[in-house]
DOZALO-106976 format. One line per 2 residues: number of its first residue (from 1); their letters; for each residue y, z, x of C-alpha. Coordinates in Angstrom, 3 decimals. Example, Ala and Ser with C-alpha at 12.3 -4.5 7.8 and 13.67 -1.06 7.14 Angstrom:
REM DOZALO-106976
1 = AS = -4.500:7.800:12.300 ~ -1.060:7.140:13.670
***
This chain:
REM DOZALO-106976
1 = MS = 11.314:65.574:-57.076 ~ 9.078:66.649:-54.171
3 = LD = 5.440:65.662:-53.799 ~ 4.390:69.292:-54.346
5 = SL = 6.261:69.558:-57.628 ~ 4.799:66.227:-58.739
7 = TQ = 1.260:67.451:-58.222 ~ 1.966:70.485:-60.372
9 = LP = 2.924:68.390:-63.401 ~ 0.452:68.122:-66.304
11 = AS = -1.808:65.071:-66.243 ~ -0.233:63.758:-69.472
13 = TI = 3.228:63.863:-67.895 ~ 2.004:62.024:-64.793
15 = LL = 0.378:59.405:-67.025 ~ 3.599:58.881:-68.988
17 = LG = 5.563:58.683:-65.759 ~ 3.161:56.069:-64.436
19 = VG = 3.418:54.055:-67.627 ~ 7.198:54.258:-67.440
21 = IL = 7.221:52.999:-63.872 ~ 4.856:50.170:-64.820
23 = VA = 7.020:49.147:-67.793 ~ 10.129:49.235:-65.622
25 = WV = 8.418:47.122:-62.949 ~ 7.308:44.556:-65.535
27 = GV = 10.804:44.460:-67.023 ~ 12.461:43.885:-63.657
29 = SK = 9.859:41.267:-62.685 ~ 10.322:39.336:-65.920
31 = AY = 14.112:39.547:-65.672 ~ 13.954:38.134:-62.154
33 = ES = 11.555:35.403:-63.322 ~ 14.001:34.450:-66.110
35 = YK = 16.840:34.329:-63.580 ~ 14.900:31.955:-61.315
37 = LR = 13.921:29.775:-64.283 ~ 17.552:29.465:-65.426
39 = KL = 18.572:28.307:-61.959 ~ 15.796:25.728:-61.877
41 = GK = 16.022:24.179:-65.356 ~ 15.527:24.780:-69.059
43 = RP = 12.680:26.469:-70.919 ~ 10.574:24.878:-73.654
45 = PA = 10.015:26.607:-77.004 ~ 7.616:29.544:-76.909
47 = AP = 4.471:29.888:-79.000 ~ 4.894:32.806:-81.420
49 = TW = 2.985:35.985:-80.604 ~ 2.737:39.472:-82.083
51 = IP = 2.200:40.994:-78.640 ~ 4.959:39.868:-76.238
53 = LL = 4.074:39.475:-72.525 ~ 0.362:40.052:-73.181
55 = GL = -0.356:37.439:-75.869 ~ -3.587:39.173:-76.843
57 = DI = -3.397:37.627:-80.310 ~ -3.203:34.147:-78.752
59 = IQ = -6.228:34.896:-76.553 ~ -8.090:36.236:-79.596
61 = DS = -7.262:33.076:-81.573 ~ -8.414:30.933:-78.652
63 = MK = -11.786:32.682:-78.489 ~ -12.157:32.561:-82.281
65 = NA = -11.395:28.834:-82.309 ~ -13.945:28.313:-79.537
67 = RN = -16.625:30.121:-81.565 ~ -15.775:28.143:-84.709
69 = YT = -15.384:24.803:-82.869 ~ -11.760:24.508:-83.978
71 = SY = -10.052:24.534:-80.565 ~ -8.699:21.038:-81.133
73 = DG = -7.250:22.071:-84.496 ~ -5.667:25.196:-83.015
75 = WK = -3.899:23.427:-80.162 ~ -2.917:20.499:-82.385
77 = DK = -1.368:22.896:-84.888 ~ 0.606:24.665:-82.153
79 = SE = 1.799:21.353:-80.718 ~ 3.042:20.128:-84.091
81 = RV = 4.641:23.446:-85.106 ~ 6.127:24.590:-81.792
83 = GY = 6.592:21.391:-79.777 ~ 4.709:18.837:-77.745
85 = TF = 5.560:21.005:-74.742 ~ 5.690:24.770:-75.129
87 = EM = 5.104:27.957:-73.181 ~ 3.153:31.177:-73.654
89 = TL = 2.919:34.458:-71.763 ~ -0.668:35.665:-71.511
91 = LL = -1.423:38.932:-69.721 ~ 2.062:38.749:-68.116
93 = NR = 1.409:35.231:-66.784 ~ 3.412:32.251:-68.016
95 = LV = 1.489:29.163:-69.092 ~ 3.010:25.797:-70.048
97 = FT = 1.116:23.446:-72.383 ~ 2.082:19.785:-72.726
99 = VE = 0.973:16.601:-74.450 ~ 4.016:14.544:-73.442
101 = PE = 3.283:11.261:-71.592 ~ 6.278:11.691:-69.257
103 = NM = 5.016:15.112:-68.222 ~ 1.487:13.721:-67.776
105 = KA = 2.898:11.103:-65.415 ~ 4.741:13.747:-63.393
107 = LL = 1.709:16.018:-63.268 ~ -0.774:13.359:-62.239
109 = TS = 1.207:10.964:-60.082 ~ 4.991:11.031:-59.542
111 = QF = 4.975:14.777:-58.709 ~ 1.342:14.914:-57.629
113 = ND = 2.004:17.172:-54.620 ~ 3.777:19.741:-56.820
115 = FG = 0.579:20.538:-58.732 ~ -3.046:21.220:-57.914
117 = KG = -6.053:23.196:-58.976 ~ -4.657:26.228:-57.211
119 = EK = -6.368:29.107:-55.435 ~ -6.942:31.061:-58.649
121 = FH = -8.928:28.192:-60.194 ~ -10.798:27.577:-56.954
123 = KG = -11.793:31.224:-56.690 ~ -12.795:31.537:-60.347
125 = WF = -14.954:28.396:-60.398 ~ -16.274:28.750:-56.836
127 = PF = -19.766:30.046:-57.774 ~ -20.297:26.875:-59.821
129 = LG = -18.202:24.097:-58.250 ~ -17.787:25.502:-54.734
131 = DS = -15.514:23.424:-52.502 ~ -16.162:20.236:-54.447
133 = IF = -13.702:17.572:-55.481 ~ -13.039:19.239:-58.856
135 = AT = -12.012:22.647:-57.500 ~ -9.951:22.036:-54.362
137 = DG = -6.582:20.769:-53.177 ~ -5.132:19.381:-49.963
139 = DK = -7.448:18.419:-47.127 ~ -10.564:19.826:-48.807
141 = WH = -9.948:17.698:-51.890 ~ -9.069:14.614:-49.818
143 = NS = -12.176:14.976:-47.642 ~ -14.392:15.378:-50.721
145 = RQ = -12.941:12.257:-52.282 ~ -13.388:10.250:-49.094
147 = LI = -16.997:11.452:-48.888 ~ -17.833:10.431:-52.460
149 = RP = -15.783:7.250:-52.886 ~ -18.109:4.876:-50.930
151 = QF = -20.980:5.729:-53.287 ~ -19.115:4.168:-56.229
153 = IK = -18.196:0.787:-54.780 ~ -18.814:-2.200:-57.045
155 = ER = -22.125:-3.108:-55.381 ~ -23.559:0.291:-56.299
157 = VS = -22.020:0.459:-59.768 ~ -23.180:-3.044:-60.709
159 = DL = -26.789:-2.232:-59.780 ~ -27.937:-1.326:-63.294
161 = HT = -31.693:-1.113:-62.794 ~ -31.531:2.710:-62.556
163 = FE = -30.574:2.856:-66.245 ~ -33.262:0.543:-67.590
165 = TH = -36.370:2.720:-67.322 ~ -34.671:5.722:-68.906
167 = IQ = -33.001:3.770:-71.698 ~ -36.263:2.060:-72.643
169 = KM = -37.919:5.487:-72.778 ~ -35.183:6.689:-75.145
171 = IS = -35.555:3.594:-77.336 ~ -39.285:4.283:-77.582
173 = LI = -38.552:7.801:-78.828 ~ -36.218:6.395:-81.494
175 = RE = -38.889:3.904:-82.585 ~ -41.433:6.705:-82.864
177 = AQ = -39.103:8.457:-85.321 ~ -39.573:5.413:-87.625
179 = GQ = -36.197:5.651:-89.311 ~ -36.240:9.427:-89.651
181 = TI = -33.195:11.544:-88.840 ~ -32.762:12.323:-85.143
183 = DV = -30.115:14.093:-83.098 ~ -28.892:11.228:-80.960
185 = QD = -26.637:13.544:-78.930 ~ -29.701:15.451:-77.716
187 = LF = -31.267:12.146:-76.656 ~ -28.102:11.082:-74.831
189 = FR = -27.889:14.356:-72.908 ~ -31.498:13.923:-71.830
191 = LT = -30.970:10.242:-71.010 ~ -27.909:10.825:-68.840
193 = LD = -29.536:13.805:-67.109 ~ -32.535:11.639:-66.226
195 = AA = -30.378:8.721:-65.069 ~ -27.998:10.981:-63.118
197 = TD = -30.743:12.869:-61.276 ~ -32.466:9.566:-60.518
199 = FL = -29.272:8.035:-59.109 ~ -28.112:11.159:-57.288
201 = LG = -31.382:12.623:-56.043 ~ -33.836:9.758:-56.131
203 = SS = -36.041:11.775:-58.475 ~ -35.500:12.138:-62.218
205 = VN = -36.141:15.409:-64.056 ~ -37.685:13.282:-66.850
207 = SL = -36.213:15.375:-69.650 ~ -36.908:12.548:-72.121
209 = DS = -40.603:13.293:-71.542 ~ -40.152:17.044:-71.834
211 = PQ = -36.983:18.253:-73.584 ~ -37.468:21.884:-72.517
213 = VE = -36.038:21.476:-69.025 ~ -35.027:24.836:-67.576
215 = FA = -32.357:23.276:-65.371 ~ -30.572:21.556:-68.287
217 = EA = -30.284:24.789:-70.257 ~ -29.054:26.706:-67.198
219 = FA = -26.494:23.994:-66.438 ~ -25.084:24.270:-69.978
221 = IV = -24.899:28.096:-69.847 ~ -23.021:28.077:-66.535
223 = QK = -20.473:25.578:-67.879 ~ -19.885:27.516:-71.094
225 = TH = -19.522:30.809:-69.243 ~ -16.847:29.453:-66.906
227 = TD = -14.964:27.930:-69.847 ~ -15.011:31.285:-71.658
229 = ME = -13.807:33.036:-68.494 ~ -10.898:30.602:-68.331
231 = RL = -9.929:31.344:-71.930 ~ -10.128:35.106:-71.394
233 = GA = -8.122:35.136:-68.178 ~ -8.220:38.486:-66.363
235 = LH = -9.937:40.039:-69.394 ~ -13.200:38.332:-68.415
237 = HF = -13.685:41.036:-65.749 ~ -14.369:43.481:-68.600
239 = IR = -16.913:41.219:-70.348 ~ -20.617:40.922:-69.517
241 = FP = -22.207:37.461:-69.386 ~ -25.909:38.404:-69.229
243 = KY = -27.364:34.906:-68.841 ~ -24.880:33.651:-66.267
245 = KK = -26.335:34.987:-63.011 ~ -29.875:33.841:-63.743
247 = SL = -28.652:30.428:-64.908 ~ -26.634:29.954:-61.725
249 = EI = -29.702:30.840:-59.669 ~ -31.764:28.237:-61.543
251 = LN = -29.073:25.596:-61.009 ~ -28.803:26.326:-57.280
253 = RF = -32.574:26.470:-56.799 ~ -32.982:23.071:-58.456
255 = VN = -30.251:21.328:-56.434 ~ -30.994:23.009:-53.128
257 = QF = -34.619:21.865:-53.075 ~ -33.359:18.296:-52.706
259 = VH = -30.613:19.289:-50.280 ~ -33.095:21.017:-47.975
261 = QV = -35.405:17.997:-48.058 ~ -32.690:15.607:-46.945
263 = VR = -31.251:17.978:-44.323 ~ -34.675:18.029:-42.617
265 = MT = -34.778:14.222:-42.398 ~ -33.943:12.547:-39.105
267 = PE = -31.236:9.835:-38.951 ~ -34.039:7.289:-38.454
269 = EL = -35.810:8.481:-41.603 ~ -32.574:8.229:-43.584
271 = ES = -31.909:4.730:-42.310 ~ -35.454:3.629:-43.068
273 = KG = -34.913:4.365:-46.754 ~ -32.814:1.216:-46.987
275 = SH = -31.043:-0.038:-50.077 ~ -34.258:-0.193:-52.129
277 = NY = -34.751:3.578:-51.980 ~ -31.040:4.374:-51.976
279 = NF = -29.795:7.486:-53.661 ~ -26.515:9.365:-53.643
281 = LH = -27.839:12.330:-51.658 ~ -29.192:10.140:-48.857
283 = AL = -25.805:8.423:-48.629 ~ -23.962:11.764:-48.413
285 = AG = -26.391:13.020:-45.781 ~ -25.393:10.056:-43.656
287 = FT = -21.929:11.624:-43.360 ~ -22.695:15.353:-43.347
289 = RD = -25.705:17.636:-42.934 ~ -23.931:20.769:-44.119
291 = PK = -26.118:22.137:-46.969 ~ -23.230:23.780:-48.822
293 = TL = -21.107:20.617:-48.760 ~ -24.043:18.590:-50.076
295 = RD = -24.790:21.168:-52.793 ~ -21.154:21.383:-53.984
297 = QL = -20.599:17.625:-54.193 ~ -23.938:17.072:-55.938
299 = VA = -23.192:19.660:-58.621 ~ -19.725:18.211:-59.244
301 = VL = -20.927:14.615:-59.546 ~ -23.883:15.697:-61.670
303 = LA = -21.456:17.416:-64.052 ~ -19.280:14.316:-64.249
305 = GR = -22.136:11.816:-64.379 ~ -24.207:13.545:-67.024
307 = DT = -22.006:15.327:-69.553 ~ -19.029:12.997:-69.845
309 = TA = -21.188:9.934:-70.476 ~ -23.476:11.722:-72.925
311 = VT = -20.667:13.038:-75.119 ~ -18.843:9.691:-75.186
313 = LS = -22.001:7.855:-76.252 ~ -22.648:10.515:-78.908
315 = WA = -19.209:10.113:-80.453 ~ -19.522:6.323:-80.266
317 = LY = -22.773:6.474:-82.252 ~ -21.211:8.865:-84.767
319 = EL = -18.342:6.465:-85.403 ~ -20.593:3.391:-85.446
321 = SR = -22.940:5.098:-87.905 ~ -20.049:5.200:-90.376
323 = KP = -18.842:1.631:-89.731 ~ -21.608:-0.907:-90.476
325 = EV = -19.129:-3.780:-90.171 ~ -18.357:-2.734:-86.582
327 = VQ = -22.086:-2.568:-85.754 ~ -22.581:-6.032:-87.217
329 = RL = -19.757:-7.496:-85.142 ~ -20.999:-5.723:-82.006
331 = RQ = -24.524:-7.058:-82.502 ~ -23.168:-10.544:-82.954
333 = EI = -21.347:-10.324:-79.609 ~ -24.450:-8.911:-77.924
335 = LE = -26.768:-11.621:-79.268 ~ -24.316:-14.393:-78.393
337 = TV = -23.785:-13.064:-74.860 ~ -27.205:-11.840:-73.683
339 = GP = -29.600:-12.542:-76.548 ~ -32.062:-10.169:-78.248
341 = ME = -34.181:-9.240:-75.229 ~ -32.575:-9.813:-71.832
343 = PP = -30.881:-6.850:-70.101 ~ -27.129:-7.370:-69.652
345 = TY = -25.648:-7.963:-66.225 ~ -22.560:-6.194:-64.946
347 = EN = -20.590:-9.391:-65.571 ~ -21.925:-9.571:-69.141
349 = LK = -20.643:-6.076:-69.840 ~ -17.216:-6.842:-68.421
351 = NM = -16.901:-9.998:-70.519 ~ -17.928:-8.442:-73.849
353 = KY = -14.484:-7.666:-75.234 ~ -15.539:-6.048:-78.498
355 = LQ = -17.963:-3.768:-76.674 ~ -15.115:-2.690:-74.396
357 = HI = -12.845:-2.114:-77.406 ~ -15.469:0.201:-78.960
359 = IN = -15.744:2.228:-75.756 ~ -11.950:2.374:-75.332
361 = ET = -11.434:3.514:-78.919 ~ -14.108:6.188:-78.559
363 = LR = -12.447:7.465:-75.385 ~ -9.075:7.478:-77.136
365 = LY = -10.297:9.698:-79.962 ~ -12.696:11.753:-77.839
367 = PA = -11.603:11.799:-74.177 ~ -14.593:13.316:-72.414
369 = VP = -12.460:16.082:-70.850 ~ -10.297:17.124:-73.812
371 = FN = -8.164:19.716:-72.011 ~ -7.383:20.241:-68.359
373 = VR = -5.351:22.585:-66.202 ~ -3.259:22.490:-63.036
375 = TA = -1.253:25.084:-61.113 ~ 2.267:24.622:-59.730
377 = LK = 2.018:24.737:-55.938 ~ 5.804:25.122:-55.574
379 = DT = 8.881:25.681:-57.719 ~ 9.323:22.436:-59.638
381 = TF = 10.187:20.907:-63.027 ~ 8.725:18.748:-65.783
383 = PV = 10.844:15.772:-66.963 ~ 11.065:16.664:-70.670
385 = GG = 10.564:19.428:-73.214 ~ 13.387:21.865:-72.457
387 = GP = 16.647:22.794:-74.095 ~ 17.673:22.603:-77.761
389 = DR = 16.917:18.856:-77.926 ~ 13.613:19.305:-76.014
391 = KQ = 14.522:16.363:-73.787 ~ 15.748:18.242:-70.732
393 = PI = 13.761:19.135:-67.602 ~ 11.608:22.253:-67.792
395 = AI = 11.606:24.849:-65.043 ~ 8.174:25.685:-63.609
397 = LK = 7.785:28.344:-60.948 ~ 5.156:28.343:-58.220
399 = GT = 1.875:29.768:-59.514 ~ 2.486:28.806:-63.148
401 = QV = -0.541:27.311:-64.862 ~ 0.027:24.046:-66.704
403 = AY = -2.483:22.960:-69.352 ~ -2.547:19.494:-70.883
405 = GP = -4.518:17.996:-73.739 ~ -5.307:14.256:-73.679
407 = II = -7.300:14.667:-76.916 ~ -4.126:15.696:-78.747
409 = MQ = -1.777:13.237:-77.065 ~ -4.095:10.291:-77.742
411 = RR = -4.078:11.093:-81.471 ~ -0.322:11.547:-81.874
413 = KD = 0.816:9.500:-84.846 ~ 4.293:9.014:-83.366
415 = LF = 2.664:7.286:-80.383 ~ -0.343:5.525:-81.943
417 = GP = 0.739:4.979:-85.538 ~ -0.241:6.516:-88.883
419 = DA = -3.907:5.573:-88.353 ~ -4.121:7.443:-85.009
421 = DE = -7.021:9.598:-86.250 ~ -9.063:6.586:-87.382
423 = FK = -11.711:4.752:-85.361 ~ -10.483:1.149:-85.187
425 = PE = -11.804:-0.885:-82.236 ~ -9.867:-3.893:-83.492
427 = RW = -6.593:-2.172:-82.632 ~ -7.337:-3.148:-79.014
429 = NN = -7.471:-6.887:-79.793 ~ -3.792:-7.541:-79.049
431 = WT = -2.589:-4.078:-78.081 ~ -2.571:-1.816:-75.072
433 = PK = -1.205:1.725:-75.012 ~ 1.969:2.395:-73.093
435 = AW = 1.681:3.934:-69.658 ~ 0.426:7.541:-69.591
437 = QY = -0.319:7.653:-73.309 ~ -4.019:6.936:-72.696
439 = IP = -5.673:8.853:-69.828 ~ -9.386:9.365:-70.625
441 = FN = -10.167:9.241:-66.896 ~ -7.066:11.145:-65.783
443 = GG = -4.699:9.184:-63.555 ~ -2.964:9.014:-60.204
445 = PR = -4.707:10.100:-56.983 ~ -7.184:12.254:-58.948
447 = IC = -8.269:9.443:-61.264 ~ -12.012:9.554:-61.882
449 = IG = -13.926:7.926:-59.000 ~ -16.910:7.243:-61.249
451 = QQ = -14.918:5.505:-63.993 ~ -16.549:2.094:-63.543
453 = FA = -19.994:3.655:-63.181 ~ -19.554:5.531:-66.479
455 = LA = -18.221:2.468:-68.313 ~ -21.124:0.373:-67.033
457 = EM = -23.715:2.960:-68.082 ~ -22.196:3.364:-71.553
459 = GY = -21.901:-0.372:-72.099 ~ -25.440:-1.004:-70.885
461 = CL = -26.825:1.681:-73.181 ~ -25.000:0.379:-76.268
463 = VR = -26.159:-3.173:-75.602 ~ -29.805:-2.175:-75.203
465 = LF = -29.654:0.028:-78.307 ~ -28.223:-2.650:-80.554
467 = QS = -30.511:-5.311:-79.232 ~ -33.331:-3.126:-80.561
469 = FE = -31.703:-1.745:-83.717 ~ -29.548:-3.519:-86.245
471 = EV = -28.384:-0.535:-88.236 ~ -27.498:3.124:-87.670
473 = NY = -26.565:5.527:-90.463 ~ -25.018:8.966:-90.289
475 = MG = -27.296:11.509:-91.971 ~ -25.240:14.682:-91.564
477 = TK = -23.746:16.327:-94.617 ~ -20.391:16.935:-92.883
479 = PP = -18.562:15.372:-89.928 ~ -19.537:17.144:-86.694
481 = RM = -17.008:19.603:-85.322 ~ -15.673:19.207:-81.805
483 = RC = -16.958:21.727:-79.275 ~ -14.188:21.720:-76.658
485 = EI = -15.460:23.166:-73.391 ~ -15.393:21.268:-70.094
487 = TV = -16.285:18.220:-72.176 ~ -15.961:17.574:-75.917
489 = SA = -19.366:17.473:-77.572 ~ -20.443:17.460:-81.216
491 = AG = -21.289:20.982:-82.395 ~ -24.685:20.808:-84.078
493 = GV = -25.411:17.346:-82.723 ~ -25.064:13.872:-84.236
495 = EV = -27.744:13.257:-86.879 ~ -28.440:9.568:-87.465
497 = AF = -31.229:7.248:-88.510 ~ -31.819:3.811:-86.942
499 = RE = -33.258:0.687:-88.537 ~ -35.089:-1.588:-86.127
501 = AS = -33.913:-5.144:-85.744 ~ -36.043:-7.843:-87.344
503 = KA = -38.130:-9.993:-84.982 ~ -36.986:-13.270:-86.508
***
């Protein structure tokens, strides 16, 4: 058929011809993909879908679960019905989901160089996370990690005075409530925002004094928008997110005011700050004066330092509010170790075993980052999940996205026993999980740099709270649902009432 004759065809015929060519191209592409997969290894079971290759029903279910705060339930159900490793095809792109410890180990350490964030993730999250440690691979990731790591050495982490002022302010707000119901999650988000901005920037936003902080709301909107974009895939290009642009501008304006201040400082001025006036931004500026680098790393560490700690403390208080015997035992350890008034030292926190068990158990049930994603940087395999017995290696082609869910793995009854869904700090008395079955801070080269900082802040906060209060009761009518976005928070908050400790 000549070009002239083609142009004379009716528009409907040209459209059908185009559709036919597209269908043929997709068919050939998928056949070739299947051929390459067969050469490389086995395939895991596939999640059922009514719309093959597009998976629009799966995407719709994902968005519905997000709206109803049932994302955990949806992925748990798929894992138990289909397999602990399975695949889906969404908008023609293959995605592998796993909650198998052996695959976690491969992903995070033994085959670390096979997987990364990938260019697609980097591009999609760039307006928010830029070239920070959470959005890059290779040299960019390594350089970011080397830049940040010195700020979380033990000497910095064990300096707990930054927490004290903000925690005492929060305790005063609880006392003012005089036993009335309060949303403790809201207080924890404000507390950790104040402590994080103080530590990072040398100047707190003081959200405990004024809860209507424009920056905090903008920060939350930007996070939620990027999570929704991730769920929608390429479809997000057809969706409007009206609050996103303005919220990103607010976030950048807030952070950049501090960046510009420090960039204008001379090396002598930076050095004169000394350890007494130390903050994270000053330390970073000692290594680089590039405003974009400083902005990107600050936003990433602010995200990690604020949200993850706040949600973990919120879930800890929810569980403690339903377990008075655990609170009583925790208070006993606190009073025996540091007494009713004195602030705990870093060594105190490390030596309080029951306190550590409570934090560990909270992180098991509610790992701060419930789901995560990587991209295959080359043709590779996963150790298990393929074939009829689901124990054979799985083929994964370059560019395939791999999602994993610590929140599901860490509640598997076949791994943790029939009481895996129950909050039992005592399980940690004479027990430790097997390798790669418990990864609340990830693992391998990308393990969380701020792990010890977060554990210290959470421990310090719990000690100060239960020095001041001897009882906490859950006042909600139903258990809070899990809002699974970048972090796992309690939808609707955590409503509790405290009873102040007697002065005897």
